Every structure is written in C-alpha cells, then in structure tokens.
C-alpha positions, 0 to 999 in steps of 0.5 A, a space after each residue: 500500500 502506497 504511503 502518502 508523502 506526509 505519512 512517510 515523513 511522519 514515519 521517518 521522523 518517528 524512526 529517527 526519534 526512536 534511534 535518537 533515544 539510543 544515541 543515534 539518528 539525529 542527523 536523519 531527523 534533521 534531514 527531513 525537517 525541511 518539510 514544506 506545505 503550500 496551500 493554493 486555491 479559492 475561497 474554500 481554501 482561504 476560509 471564507 465563511 469561517 470568520 476571523 480573517 487576517 486583515 493582512 490578507 485583504 480581499 483574499 480573506 484568509 483565516 486561521 480557521 481554514 483547513 490549510 492553517 489548521 493542518 499546519 498548526 497541527 503538523 508544524 511543517 517547517 515552511 507553510 505558504 498560504 496563498 489561497 484567495 477568495 474569488 480565485 479562478 484558475 487564471 488567478 492561481 497561475 498568475 498570482 499563487 505559484 510563487 511559493 512552489 519550488 523543488 523542495 515543496 513536499 505537499 500542495 493542497 488546492 480547491 479550484 474550478 468553482 468560480 471558473 464554472 460560474 458558481 456565484 452567478 448560478 446561485 444568484 440566478 437560482 435564488 432570484 429567478 424561476 426554477 426553469 431559469 435556475 436549471 437552465 443556468 445550471 446546465 450552462 455551467 455544466 456545459 462549461 465544465 465539459 468544454 472549457 474547464 478541463 483545459 484550464 485545470 490542466 494548465 494549473 496542474 501542469 504548472 504545479 508539477 513543473 514548479 514542484 515536481 516532487 510534491 504530493 498534490 491533494 485536490 479537494 472537491 466541493 460539498 453538496 449544498 442541500 439536504 433534499 426533503 429538508 425542513 428549512 425555508 431557503 426560497 428554493 424549490 426542491 427541483 432547484 436544490 436537486 439541480 444545484 447538488 447535481 451540478 456540484 457532483 458534476 463539477 467534482 467528477 470533472 475535477 477528479 478526472 483531471 487530477 487523476 490524469 496528472 497523478 494527483 490525489 482527489 479528496 471528496 468532501 461530499 461524504 464528510 458534509 453529508 448530514 451537515 448540508 443546508 436544511 439538515 438542522 446541523 449545517 456546516 454551510 452558510 445559506 444565503 446571507 443578505 447581510 454578508 453576501 460573500 459568506 453565502 454557500 461557504 463552509 462555516 468554521 465547523 465545516 472547515 474543521 469537521 469537513 475539510 480538515 479530516 478529509 485533507 489530513 487523510 489524503 495528505 
C-alpha cells in the first residue's frame, strides 16, 4: 500500500526519534525537517465563511480557521505558504499563487474550478429567478465544465508539477449544498436544490478526472458534509446571507474543521 508523502515523513521522523533515544539518528531527523506545505486555491481554501480573517490578507480573506492553517498548526511543517484567495479562478492561481512552489515543496493542497464554472452567478440566478431559469443556468455551467474547464485545470496542474515536481498534490472537491426533503425555508424549490447538488457532483467528477490524469490525489468532501448540508438542522454551510453576501454557500468554521480538515489530513 502506497504511503502518502506526509505519512512517510511522519514515519521517518518517528524512526529517527526512536534511534535518537539510543544515541543515534539525529542527523536523519534533521534531514527531513525541511518539510514544506503550500496551500493554493479559492475561497474554500482561504476560509471564507469561517470568520476571523487576517486583515493582512485583504480581499483574499484568509483565516486561521481554514483547513490549510489548521493542518499546519497541527503538523508544524517547517515552511507553510498560504496563498489561497477568495474569488480565485484558475487564471488567478497561475498568475498570482505559484510563487511559493519550488523543488523542495513536499505537499500542495488546492480547491479550484468553482468560480471558473460560474458558481456565484448560478446561485444568484437560482435564488432570484424561476426554477426553469435556475436549471437552465445550471446546465450552462455544466456545459462549461465539459468544454472549457478541463483545459484550464490542466494548465494549473501542469504548472504545479513543473514548479514542484516532487510534491504530493491533494485536490479537494466541493460539498453538496442541500439536504433534499429538508425542513428549512431557503426560497428554493426542491427541483432547484436537486439541480444545484447535481451540478456540484458534476463539477467534482470533472475535477477528479483531471487530477487523476496528472497523478494527483482527489479528496471528496461530499461524504464528510453529508448530514451537515443546508436544511439538515446541523449545517456546516452558510445559506444565503443578505447581510454578508460573500459568506453565502461557504463552509462555516465547523465545516472547515469537521469537513475539510479530516478529509485533507487523510489524503495528505
């Protein structure tokens, strides 16, 4: 069974620590003490919706409550570069997030593709317009996922591999938003909720295929969020928030720590 890069690192450090107890192995421990982690992507990785944003990150809205920062705090890599940014598309990753990657990077995480596929406009359309218009907009987004997104993802994944050829790359997906047949009032019909969930699955399948073709690990969060969707009674996602529209349909702090973090930890 293949060990992940971080699992291998942990194992080597534990072995080195044990050897050090017997007066040897200190050099071996130091040899892998330069483990580097770089977190790329969009608002699902920067932590929009979790609060406590770092003012220095500006509109990127990075937070210590996001899964990359939580993982880094728990595992203490020697270097941690948090480049994920709210609103990022594939082109933004290519133009502004790849700087921290290098030949010594061991671990990379990324969520990307939702904004390219028109996530925000899909949700705005579905909240404000008819079910037929919502479903048509969802189908338009799915057509984009078929025709254009794969090439955009390939560009990003190729660039990551080119800059960090030895890194273990974990590509995380997006959750389904709604518990169907739930009891809450969202202003959306059951047909709209079903179409939106189906679009999330469609997007995730496309991302997973491109990730696999590049030898990356795809980590689905759909299972982790099951039972914690909007209308579940214990939601880890914000519904539409007219007072803070940017946090709508993003994971809460509990969604980052209880949903994304364990999925990433298992895949890292």
